[in-house]
All heavy atoms as a GROMACS GRO file, in nm:
protein
  525
    1MET      N    1   1.155  -1.917  -0.298
    1MET     CA    2   1.014  -1.894  -0.326
    1MET      C    3   0.965  -1.779  -0.238
    1MET      O    4   1.007  -1.762  -0.126
    1MET     CB    5   0.935  -2.020  -0.296
    1MET     CG    6   0.783  -2.001  -0.318
    1MET     SD    7   0.688  -2.148  -0.285
    1MET     CE    8   0.674  -2.213  -0.449
    2ASP      N    9   0.879  -1.698  -0.294
    2ASP     CA   10   0.824  -1.583  -0.222
    2ASP      C   11   0.742  -1.628  -0.103
    2ASP      O   12   0.662  -1.723  -0.113
    2ASP     CB   13   0.732  -1.506  -0.321
    2ASP     CG   14   0.696  -1.371  -0.267
    2ASP    OD1   15   0.661  -1.362  -0.150
    2ASP    OD2   16   0.704  -1.275  -0.344
    3PRO      N   17   0.765  -1.569   0.015
    3PRO     CA   18   0.692  -1.612   0.135
    3PRO      C   19   0.539  -1.603   0.122
    3PRO      O   20   0.466  -1.680   0.184
    3PRO     CB   21   0.740  -1.516   0.245
    3PRO     CG   22   0.865  -1.457   0.194
    3PRO     CD   23   0.861  -1.466   0.044
    4ILE      N   24   0.492  -1.517   0.041
    4ILE     CA   25   0.345  -1.504   0.018
    4ILE      C   26   0.288  -1.632  -0.041
    4ILE      O   27   0.175  -1.666  -0.014
    4ILE     CB   28   0.314  -1.381  -0.068
    4ILE    CG1   29   0.346  -1.251   0.007
    4ILE    CG2   30   0.167  -1.378  -0.113
    4ILE    CD1   31   0.336  -1.127  -0.076
    5CYS      N   32   0.367  -1.696  -0.121
    5CYS     CA   33   0.321  -1.816  -0.193
    5CYS      C   34   0.353  -1.945  -0.119
    5CYS      O   35   0.312  -2.052  -0.165
    5CYS     CB   36   0.383  -1.819  -0.331
    5CYS     SG   37   0.353  -1.674  -0.429
    6MET      N   38   0.425  -1.939  -0.008
    6MET     CA   39   0.471  -2.060   0.058
    6MET      C   40   0.364  -2.126   0.146
    6MET      O   41   0.386  -2.234   0.202
    6MET     CB   42   0.594  -2.029   0.147
    6MET     CG   43   0.715  -1.999   0.062
    6MET     SD   44   0.860  -1.951   0.157
    6MET     CE   45   0.883  -2.096   0.261
    7ASP      N   46   0.245  -2.068   0.157
    7ASP     CA   47   0.142  -2.128   0.244
    7ASP      C   48   0.069  -2.242   0.174
    7ASP      O   49  -0.019  -2.302   0.232
    7ASP     CB   50   0.044  -2.020   0.288
    7ASP     CG   51  -0.040  -1.959   0.174
    7ASP    OD1   52  -0.016  -1.998   0.058
    7ASP    OD2   53  -0.122  -1.871   0.204
    8GLY      N   54   0.106  -2.271   0.049
    8GLY     CA   55   0.042  -2.380  -0.022
    8GLY      C   56  -0.094  -2.342  -0.081
    8GLY      O   57  -0.157  -2.421  -0.145
    9ALA      N   58  -0.135  -2.215  -0.060
    9ALA     CA   59  -0.262  -2.173  -0.110
    9ALA      C   60  -0.247  -2.077  -0.224
    9ALA      O   61  -0.342  -2.011  -0.264
    9ALA     CB   62  -0.346  -2.111   0.002
   10GLY      N   63  -0.124  -2.059  -0.275
   10GLY     CA   64  -0.102  -1.969  -0.387
   10GLY      C   65  -0.133  -1.825  -0.356
   10GLY      O   66  -0.179  -1.750  -0.440
   11GLY      N   67  -0.108  -1.783  -0.232
   11GLY     CA   68  -0.136  -1.645  -0.193
   11GLY      C   69  -0.276  -1.616  -0.149
   11GLY      O   70  -0.309  -1.504  -0.111
   12ARG      N   71  -0.363  -1.716  -0.155
   12ARG     CA   72  -0.503  -1.695  -0.117
   12ARG      C   73  -0.516  -1.655   0.032
   12ARG      O   74  -0.609  -1.584   0.067
   12ARG     CB   75  -0.589  -1.815  -0.150
   12ARG     CG   76  -0.612  -1.830  -0.302
   12ARG     CD   77  -0.713  -1.940  -0.331
   12ARG     NE   78  -0.663  -2.072  -0.294
   12ARG     CZ   79  -0.588  -2.151  -0.370
   12ARG    NH1   80  -0.552  -2.110  -0.490
   12ARG    NH2   81  -0.549  -2.269  -0.332
   13SER      N   82  -0.423  -1.699   0.117
   13SER     CA   83  -0.430  -1.662   0.255
   13SER      C   84  -0.420  -1.511   0.271
   13SER      O   85  -0.488  -1.453   0.358
   13SER     CB   86  -0.318  -1.730   0.333
   13SER     OG   87  -0.339  -1.868   0.337
   14LEU      N   88  -0.336  -1.449   0.192
   14LEU     CA   89  -0.322  -1.302   0.199
   14LEU      C   90  -0.452  -1.236   0.158
   14LEU      O   91  -0.491  -1.136   0.216
   14LEU     CB   92  -0.207  -1.254   0.111
   14LEU     CG   93  -0.169  -1.108   0.120
   14LEU    CD1   94  -0.132  -1.069   0.262
   14LEU    CD2   95  -0.057  -1.077   0.023
   15MET      N   96  -0.520  -1.291   0.060
   15MET     CA   97  -0.651  -1.238   0.018
   15MET      C   98  -0.752  -1.249   0.130
   15MET      O   99  -0.834  -1.158   0.155
   15MET     CB  100  -0.701  -1.309  -0.109
   15MET     CG  101  -0.621  -1.272  -0.229
   15MET     SD  102  -0.658  -1.366  -0.382
   15MET     CE  103  -0.824  -1.405  -0.371
   16LEU      N  104  -0.751  -1.361   0.205
   16LEU     CA  105  -0.840  -1.381   0.315
   16LEU      C  106  -0.809  -1.280   0.430
   16LEU      O  107  -0.904  -1.228   0.491
   16LEU     CB  108  -0.835  -1.523   0.366
   16LEU     CG  109  -0.892  -1.631   0.273
   16LEU    CD1  110  -0.862  -1.769   0.329
   16LEU    CD2  111  -1.038  -1.609   0.253
   17VAL      N  112  -0.683  -1.253   0.452
   17VAL     CA  113  -0.647  -1.158   0.555
   17VAL      C  114  -0.699  -1.018   0.513
   17VAL      O  115  -0.753  -0.945   0.596
   17VAL     CB  116  -0.493  -1.156   0.575
   17VAL    CG1  117  -0.451  -1.033   0.661
   17VAL    CG2  118  -0.448  -1.283   0.640
   18ALA      N  119  -0.681  -0.983   0.387
   18ALA     CA  120  -0.731  -0.853   0.340
   18ALA      C  121  -0.884  -0.844   0.355
   18ALA      O  122  -0.936  -0.739   0.393
   18ALA     CB  123  -0.691  -0.831   0.192
   19THR      N  124  -0.952  -0.952   0.328
   19THR     CA  125  -1.099  -0.952   0.345
   19THR      C  126  -1.134  -0.932   0.490
   19THR      O  127  -1.227  -0.856   0.522
   19THR     CB  128  -1.156  -1.085   0.293
   19THR    OG1  129  -1.122  -1.096   0.152
   19THR    CG2  130  -1.306  -1.090   0.308
   20ALA      N  131  -1.064  -1.000   0.580
   20ALA     CA  132  -1.092  -0.986   0.723
   20ALA      C  133  -1.062  -0.846   0.772
   20ALA      O  134  -1.140  -0.789   0.850
   20ALA     CB  135  -1.011  -1.090   0.803
   21VAL      N  136  -0.954  -0.784   0.726
   21VAL     CA  137  -0.920  -0.650   0.764
   21VAL      C  138  -1.031  -0.553   0.714
   21VAL      O  139  -1.074  -0.464   0.788
   21VAL     CB  140  -0.781  -0.607   0.708
   21VAL    CG1  141  -0.758  -0.459   0.722
   21VAL    CG2  142  -0.675  -0.687   0.781
   22ALA      N  143  -1.072  -0.569   0.590
   22ALA     CA  144  -1.175  -0.484   0.535
   22ALA      C  145  -1.306  -0.496   0.614
   22ALA      O  146  -1.371  -0.395   0.648
   22ALA     CB  147  -1.200  -0.516   0.386
   23ALA      N  148  -1.343  -0.618   0.648
   23ALA     CA  149  -1.464  -0.639   0.726
   23ALA      C  150  -1.452  -0.574   0.863
   23ALA      O  151  -1.547  -0.511   0.915
   23ALA     CB  152  -1.495  -0.788   0.738
   24GLY      N  153  -1.334  -0.586   0.924
   24GLY     CA  154  -1.312  -0.526   1.056
   24GLY      C  155  -1.319  -0.373   1.050
   24GLY      O  156  -1.376  -0.310   1.138
   25LEU      N  157  -1.259  -0.315   0.947
   25LEU     CA  158  -1.262  -0.170   0.933
   25LEU      C  159  -1.405  -0.116   0.907
   25LEU      O  160  -1.438  -0.007   0.952
   25LEU     CB  161  -1.171  -0.124   0.818
   25LEU     CG  162  -1.020  -0.134   0.843
   25LEU    CD1  163  -0.943  -0.107   0.715
   25LEU    CD2  164  -0.978  -0.036   0.951
   26ALA      N  165  -1.486  -0.194   0.836
   26ALA     CA  166  -1.618  -0.151   0.800
   26ALA      C  167  -1.720  -0.168   0.914
   26ALA      O  168  -1.821  -0.099   0.916
   26ALA     CB  169  -1.665  -0.228   0.675
   27GLU      N  170  -1.690  -0.259   1.005
   27GLU     CA  171  -1.786  -0.290   1.112
   27GLU      C  172  -1.822  -0.166   1.193
   27GLU      O  173  -1.736  -0.093   1.243
   27GLU     CB  174  -1.726  -0.398   1.202
   27GLU     CG  175  -1.826  -0.450   1.305
   27GLU     CD  176  -1.770  -0.566   1.385
   27GLU    OE1  177  -1.665  -0.622   1.345
   27GLU    OE2  178  -1.831  -0.600   1.484
   28GLY      N  179  -1.952  -0.140   1.203
   28GLY     CA  180  -2.005  -0.031   1.279
   28GLY      C  181  -1.988   0.109   1.217
   28GLY      O  182  -2.018   0.208   1.284
   29ARG      N  183  -1.943   0.114   1.095
   29ARG     CA  184  -1.920   0.243   1.027
   29ARG      C  185  -2.037   0.271   0.932
   29ARG      O  186  -2.099   0.179   0.879
   29ARG     CB  187  -1.792   0.242   0.950
   29ARG     CG  188  -1.673   0.198   1.032
   29ARG     CD  189  -1.574   0.308   1.043
   29ARG     NE  190  -1.451   0.257   1.102
   29ARG     CZ  191  -1.406   0.301   1.219
   29ARG    NH1  192  -1.471   0.388   1.288
   29ARG    NH2  193  -1.292   0.254   1.265
   30SER      N  194  -2.060   0.398   0.906
   30SER     CA  195  -2.163   0.436   0.808
   30SER      C  196  -2.113   0.411   0.666
   30SER      O  197  -1.990   0.396   0.645
   30SER     CB  198  -2.195   0.585   0.825
   30SER     OG  199  -2.088   0.667   0.780
   31GLN      N  200  -2.204   0.412   0.574
   31GLN     CA  201  -2.169   0.391   0.434
   31GLN      C  202  -2.078   0.504   0.389
   31GLN      O  203  -1.980   0.477   0.312
   31GLN     CB  204  -2.297   0.390   0.349
   31GLN     CG  205  -2.271   0.355   0.205
   31GLN     CD  206  -2.402   0.341   0.126
   31GLN    OE1  207  -2.509   0.357   0.180
   31GLN    NE2  208  -2.389   0.312  -0.002
   32GLU      N  209  -2.099   0.626   0.436
   32GLU     CA  210  -2.013   0.737   0.399
   32GLU      C  211  -1.872   0.721   0.452
   32GLU      O  212  -1.773   0.747   0.385
   32GLU     CB  213  -2.073   0.870   0.446
   32GLU     CG  214  -2.202   0.910   0.377
   32GLU     CD  215  -2.325   0.844   0.441
   32GLU    OE1  216  -2.316   0.784   0.547
   32GLU    OE2  217  -2.430   0.852   0.373
   33ASP      N  218  -1.860   0.674   0.578
   33ASP     CA  219  -1.729   0.651   0.637
   33ASP      C  220  -1.655   0.540   0.557
   33ASP      O  221  -1.534   0.554   0.534
   33ASP     CB  222  -1.739   0.607   0.784
   33ASP     CG  223  -1.780   0.721   0.876
   33ASP    OD1  224  -1.771   0.837   0.836
   33ASP    OD2  225  -1.821   0.691   0.989
   34ILE      N  226  -1.723   0.437   0.522
   34ILE     CA  227  -1.659   0.328   0.447
   34ILE      C  228  -1.614   0.379   0.310
   34ILE      O  229  -1.504   0.346   0.263
   34ILE     CB  230  -1.758   0.210   0.430
   34ILE    CG1  231  -1.787   0.149   0.568
   34ILE    CG2  232  -1.700   0.104   0.337
   34ILE    CD1  233  -1.901   0.050   0.568
   35ALA      N  234  -1.694   0.465   0.246
   35ALA     CA  235  -1.656   0.520   0.117
   35ALA      C  236  -1.530   0.609   0.127
   35ALA      O  237  -1.443   0.601   0.041
   35ALA     CB  238  -1.773   0.600   0.055
   36VAL      N  239  -1.522   0.685   0.234
   36VAL     CA  240  -1.404   0.770   0.253
   36VAL      C  241  -1.279   0.684   0.277
   36VAL      O  242  -1.173   0.709   0.218
   36VAL     CB  243  -1.426   0.869   0.370
   36VAL    CG1  244  -1.293   0.939   0.409
   36VAL    CG2  245  -1.529   0.972   0.334
   37MET      N  246  -1.293   0.582   0.361
   37MET     CA  247  -1.179   0.491   0.384
   37MET      C  248  -1.136   0.423   0.256
   37MET      O  249  -1.017   0.410   0.229
   37MET     CB  250  -1.214   0.384   0.489
   37MET     CG  251  -1.208   0.434   0.631
   37MET     SD  252  -1.217   0.303   0.753
   37MET     CE  253  -1.382   0.241   0.730
   38ALA      N  254  -1.232   0.376   0.177
   38ALA     CA  255  -1.203   0.310   0.049
   38ALA      C  256  -1.130   0.405  -0.044
   38ALA      O  257  -1.031   0.365  -0.107
   38ALA     CB  258  -1.330   0.258  -0.013
   39ALA      N  259  -1.173   0.528  -0.056
   39ALA     CA  260  -1.109   0.624  -0.141
   39ALA      C  261  -0.968   0.653  -0.094
   39ALA      O  262  -0.874   0.660  -0.174
   39ALA     CB  263  -1.190   0.754  -0.147
   40PHE      N  264  -0.951   0.668   0.035
   40PHE     CA  265  -0.819   0.690   0.095
   40PHE      C  266  -0.724   0.576   0.061
   40PHE      O  267  -0.613   0.595   0.020
   40PHE     CB  268  -0.828   0.712   0.245
   40PHE     CG  269  -0.696   0.720   0.315
   40PHE    CD1  270  -0.621   0.834   0.312
   40PHE    CD2  271  -0.650   0.608   0.384
   40PHE    CE1  272  -0.501   0.841   0.376
   40PHE    CE2  273  -0.526   0.612   0.446
   40PHE     CZ  274  -0.448   0.732   0.445
   41LEU      N  275  -0.775   0.451   0.082
   41LEU     CA  276  -0.689   0.336   0.057
   41LEU      C  277  -0.660   0.320  -0.091
   41LEU      O  278  -0.555   0.269  -0.129
   41LEU     CB  279  -0.754   0.209   0.117
   41LEU     CG  280  -0.757   0.212   0.269
   41LEU    CD1  281  -0.836   0.092   0.321
   41LEU    CD2  282  -0.616   0.212   0.328
   42ASP      N  283  -0.751   0.366  -0.180
   42ASP     CA  284  -0.723   0.365  -0.323
   42ASP      C  285  -0.605   0.457  -0.352
   42ASP      O  286  -0.515   0.423  -0.433
   42ASP     CB  287  -0.845   0.412  -0.402
   42ASP     CG  288  -0.946   0.306  -0.427
   42ASP    OD1  289  -0.914   0.186  -0.409
   42ASP    OD2  290  -1.061   0.340  -0.463
   43VAL      N  291  -0.604   0.575  -0.290
   43VAL     CA  292  -0.490   0.669  -0.313
   43VAL      C  293  -0.361   0.607  -0.258
   43VAL      O  294  -0.258   0.613  -0.326
   43VAL     CB  295  -0.520   0.803  -0.244
   43VAL    CG1  296  -0.395   0.893  -0.247
   43VAL    CG2  297  -0.640   0.872  -0.310
   44VAL      N  298  -0.364   0.545  -0.143
   44VAL     CA  299  -0.244   0.481  -0.088
   44VAL      C  300  -0.196   0.372  -0.185
   44VAL      O  301  -0.078   0.360  -0.214
   44VAL     CB  302  -0.273   0.423   0.053
   44VAL    CG1  303  -0.157   0.335   0.100
   44VAL    CG2  304  -0.299   0.535   0.151
   45SER      N  305  -0.290   0.293  -0.236
   45SER     CA  306  -0.256   0.186  -0.328
   45SER      C  307  -0.191   0.241  -0.456
   45SER      O  308  -0.090   0.189  -0.503
   45SER     CB  309  -0.382   0.108  -0.365
   45SER     OG  310  -0.356   0.016  -0.468
   46ASP      N  311  -0.250   0.348  -0.510
   46ASP     CA  312  -0.190   0.411  -0.628
   46ASP      C  313  -0.050   0.463  -0.604
   46ASP      O  314   0.039   0.445  -0.687
   46ASP     CB  315  -0.280   0.524  -0.681
   46ASP     CG  316  -0.411   0.477  -0.739
   46ASP    OD1  317  -0.424   0.355  -0.767
   46ASP    OD2  318  -0.501   0.558  -0.756
   47GLN      N  319  -0.031   0.522  -0.487
   47GLN     CA  320   0.102   0.578  -0.456
   47GLN      C  321   0.206   0.464  -0.437
   47GLN      O  322   0.318   0.478  -0.484
   47GLN     CB  323   0.097   0.664  -0.330
   47GLN     CG  324   0.016   0.792  -0.349
   47GLN     CD  325   0.071   0.880  -0.461
   47GLN    OE1  326   0.192   0.897  -0.473
   47GLN    NE2  327  -0.016   0.934  -0.540
   48LEU      N  328   0.165   0.355  -0.374
   48LEU     CA  329   0.256   0.242  -0.361
   48LEU      C  330   0.292   0.183  -0.497
   48LEU      O  331   0.406   0.147  -0.520
   48LEU     CB  332   0.192   0.133  -0.272
   48LEU     CG  333   0.187   0.170  -0.122
   48LEU    CD1  334   0.103   0.063  -0.046
   48LEU    CD2  335   0.325   0.177  -0.063
   49SER      N  336   0.195   0.174  -0.585
   49SER     CA  337   0.221   0.122  -0.721
   49SER      C  338   0.318   0.213  -0.795
   49SER      O  339   0.412   0.167  -0.862
   49SER     CB  340   0.092   0.112  -0.800
   49SER     OG  341   0.006   0.016  -0.742
   50LEU      N  342   0.299   0.344  -0.779
   50LEU     CA  343   0.388   0.439  -0.847
   50LEU      C  344   0.529   0.430  -0.789
   50LEU      O  345   0.629   0.428  -0.865
   50LEU     CB  346   0.334   0.582  -0.827
   50LEU     CG  347   0.419   0.695  -0.885
   50LEU    CD1  348   0.440   0.676  -1.035
   50LEU    CD2  349   0.356   0.830  -0.855
   51LEU      N  350   0.542   0.423  -0.657
   51LEU     CA  351   0.674   0.409  -0.597
   51LEU      C  352   0.745   0.279  -0.640
   51LEU      O  353   0.864   0.281  -0.672
   51LEU     CB  354   0.664   0.413  -0.442
   51LEU     CG  355   0.628   0.550  -0.384
   51LEU    CD1  356   0.597   0.535  -0.236
   51LEU    CD2  357   0.738   0.647  -0.411
   52ALA      N  358   0.669   0.171  -0.648
   52ALA     CA  359   0.730   0.044  -0.692
   52ALA      C  360   0.776   0.057  -0.836
   52ALA      O  361   0.885   0.008  -0.869
   52ALA     CB  362   0.629  -0.069  -0.676
   53ALA      N  363   0.697   0.118  -0.922
   53ALA     CA  364   0.734   0.132  -1.063
   53ALA      C  365   0.857   0.224  -1.076
   53ALA      O  366   0.949   0.194  -1.157
   53ALA     CB  367   0.617   0.193  -1.142
   54LEU      N  368   0.863   0.331  -0.999
   54LEU     CA  369   0.980   0.420  -1.005
   54LEU      C  370   1.104   0.352  -0.955
   54LEU      O  371   1.212   0.367  -1.010
   54LEU     CB  372   0.954   0.548  -0.925
   54LEU     CG  373   0.855   0.645  -0.989
   54LEU    CD1  374   0.823   0.759  -0.893
   54LEU    CD2  375   0.911   0.698  -1.121
   55GLN      N  376   1.089   0.271  -0.847
   55GLN     CA  377   1.206   0.199  -0.797
   55GLN      C  378   1.256   0.096  -0.897
   55GLN      O  379   1.375   0.075  -0.913
   55GLN     CB  380   1.175   0.132  -0.662
   55GLN     CG  381   1.174   0.229  -0.546
   55GLN     CD  382   1.148   0.160  -0.416
   55GLN    OE1  383   1.128   0.039  -0.408
   55GLN    NE2  384   1.149   0.236  -0.308
   56ALA      N  385   1.163   0.030  -0.966
   56ALA     CA  386   1.201  -0.069  -1.066
   56ALA      C  387   1.273   0.001  -1.183
   56ALA      O  388   1.369  -0.055  -1.237
   56ALA     CB  389   1.079  -0.145  -1.119
   57LYS      N  390   1.230   0.117  -1.220
   57LYS     CA  391   1.289   0.188  -1.334
   57LYS      C  392   1.416   0.265  -1.293
   57LYS      O  393   1.514   0.262  -1.364
   57LYS     CB  394   1.189   0.288  -1.390
   57LYS     CG  395   1.240   0.365  -1.509
   57LYS     CD  396   1.129   0.448  -1.572
   57LYS     CE  397   1.176   0.536  -1.685
   57LYS     NZ  398   1.239   0.464  -1.793
   58CYS      N  399   1.414   0.330  -1.178
   58CYS     CA  400   1.522   0.423  -1.143
   58CYS      C  401   1.611   0.371  -1.030
   58CYS      O  402   1.714   0.432  -1.003
   58CYS     CB  403   1.462   0.555  -1.097
   58CYS     SG  404   1.348   0.629  -1.217
   59GLY      N  405   1.570   0.267  -0.959
   59GLY     CA  406   1.644   0.222  -0.843
   59GLY      C  407   1.594   0.292  -0.720
   59GLY      O  408   1.531   0.396  -0.726
   60PRO      N  409   1.623   0.232  -0.602
   60PRO     CA  410   1.576   0.294  -0.478
   60PRO      C  411   1.648   0.427  -0.453
   60PRO      O  412   1.762   0.445  -0.491
   60PRO     CB  413   1.614   0.188  -0.370
   60PRO     CG  414   1.715   0.103  -0.433
   60PRO     CD  415   1.694   0.108  -0.582
   61SER      N  416   1.574   0.518  -0.393
   61SER     CA  417   1.627   0.650  -0.361
   61SER      C  418   1.623   0.674  -0.213
   61SER      O  419   1.515   0.691  -0.157
   61SER     CB  420   1.544   0.756  -0.436
   61SER     OG  421   1.585   0.884  -0.393
   62SER      N  422   1.736   0.669  -0.143
   62SER     CA  423   1.740   0.684   0.000
   62SER      C  424   1.699   0.823   0.038
   62SER      O  425   1.638   0.842   0.146
   62SER     CB  426   1.876   0.650   0.054
   62SER     OG  427   1.973   0.737  -0.002
   63SER      N  428   1.724   0.926  -0.042
   63SER     CA  429   1.686   1.061  -0.003
   63SER      C  430   1.537   1.078  -0.008
   63SER      O  431   1.479   1.157   0.069
   63SER     CB  432   1.756   1.164  -0.095
   63SER     OG  433   1.714   1.146  -0.228
   64ALA      N  434   1.467   1.014  -0.098
   64ALA     CA  435   1.322   1.025  -0.105
   64ALA      C  436   1.256   0.948   0.009
   64ALA      O  437   1.152   0.986   0.059
   64ALA     CB  438   1.270   0.973  -0.238
   65ALA      N  439   1.321   0.837   0.051
   65ALA     CA  440   1.261   0.754   0.156
   65ALA      C  441   1.280   0.817   0.293
   65ALA      O  442   1.200   0.798   0.381
   65ALA     CB  443   1.325   0.616   0.154
   66CYS      N  444   1.386   0.895   0.314
   66CYS     CA  445   1.418   0.953   0.447
   66CYS      C  446   1.449   1.101   0.430
   66CYS      O  447   1.563   1.142   0.439
   66CYS     CB  448   1.535   0.884   0.509
   66CYS     SG  449   1.509   0.709   0.537
   67PRO      N  450   1.348   1.185   0.406
   67PRO     CA  451   1.374   1.328   0.392
   67PRO      C  452   1.424   1.388   0.525
   67PRO      O  453   1.396   1.334   0.628
   67PRO     CB  454   1.240   1.387   0.352
   67PRO     CG  455   1.141   1.289   0.398
   67PRO     CD  456   1.208   1.152   0.392
   68GLU      N  457   1.500   1.494   0.514
   68GLU     CA  458   1.549   1.563   0.633
   68GLU      C  459   1.433   1.618   0.710
   68GLU      O  460   1.324   1.636   0.660
   68GLU     CB  461   1.639   1.683   0.589
   68GLU     CG  462   1.765   1.640   0.518
   68GLU     CD  463   1.861   1.564   0.610
   68GLU    OE1  464   1.868   1.594   0.726
   68GLU    OE2  465   1.922   1.470   0.558
   69LYS      N  466   1.454   1.640   0.843
   69LYS     CA  467   1.348   1.694   0.928
   69LYS      C  468   1.293   1.822   0.868
   69LYS      O  469   1.367   1.913   0.836
   69LYS     CB  470   1.403   1.726   1.066
   69LYS     CG  471   1.395   1.612   1.161
   69LYS     CD  472   1.432   1.658   1.302
   69LYS     CE  473   1.420   1.544   1.397
   69LYS     NZ  474   1.461   1.584   1.531
   70GLY      N  475   1.164   1.826   0.854
   70GLY     CA  476   1.096   1.944   0.805
   70GLY      C  477   1.103   1.962   0.654
   70GLY      O  478   1.038   2.050   0.598
   71ALA      N  479   1.182   1.883   0.586
   71ALA     CA  480   1.193   1.896   0.443
   71ALA      C  481   1.079   1.821   0.373
   71ALA      O  482   1.030   1.721   0.420
   71ALA     CB  483   1.326   1.836   0.394
   72VAL      N  484   1.040   1.874   0.261
   72VAL     CA  485   0.935   1.807   0.183
   72VAL      C  486   1.002   1.737   0.067
   72VAL      O  487   1.081   1.794  -0.007
   72VAL     CB  488   0.834   1.912   0.128
   72VAL    CG1  489   0.732   1.843   0.038
   72VAL    CG2  490   0.764   1.982   0.243
   73SER      N  491   0.975   1.608   0.055
   73SER     CA  492   1.037   1.527  -0.049
   73SER      C  493   0.950   1.532  -0.174
   73SER      O  494   0.830   1.513  -0.170
   73SER     CB  495   1.053   1.382  -0.004
   73SER     OG  496   1.095   1.305  -0.112
   74SER      N  497   1.013   1.554  -0.287
   74SER     CA  498   0.938   1.553  -0.414
   74SER      C  499   0.934   1.412  -0.471
   74SER      O  500   0.882   1.390  -0.577
   74SER     CB  501   1.002   1.648  -0.514
   74SER     OG  502   1.132   1.608  -0.541
   75GLY      N  503   0.992   1.316  -0.403
   75GLY     CA  504   0.992   1.176  -0.445
   75GLY      C  505   1.106   1.145  -0.534
   75GLY      O  506   1.185   1.232  -0.570
   76PRO      N  507   1.121   1.017  -0.569
   76PRO     CA  508   1.233   0.976  -0.655
   76PRO      C  509   1.224   1.032  -0.794
   76PRO      O  510   1.112   1.056  -0.843
   76PRO     CB  511   1.224   0.825  -0.653
   76PRO     CG  512   1.086   0.795  -0.615
   76PRO     CD  513   1.034   0.909  -0.533
   77SER      N  514   1.333   1.059  -0.855
   77SER     CA  515   1.334   1.107  -0.992
   77SER      C  516   1.440   1.030  -1.071
   77SER      O  517   1.538   0.987  -1.014
   77SER     CB  518   1.357   1.255  -0.998
   77SER     OG  519   1.481   1.286  -0.941
   78CYS      N  520   1.422   1.022  -1.198
   78CYS     CA  521   1.518   0.949  -1.283
   78CYS      C  522   1.623   1.046  -1.333
   78CYS      O  523   1.603   1.158  -1.352
   78CYS     CB  524   1.448   0.885  -1.404
   78CYS     SG  525   1.325   0.762  -1.353
   0.00000   0.00000   0.00000
């Protein structure tokens, strides 16, 4: 069984942790700062989704995960 689901709450504990993290990040910040953080995290989320989809389709790519020093990785390709 997936460890996320083993808490007996069907993964709801992870949702509560995410809520607590969001509240902590927002505390004492301006509305503009919160909007920038939210937009940044949206981009991170989209990139993680894309990487997961590419790994599912093409398999993991060690060269994309660990580029050489100073090299720019174009990411996994099929």
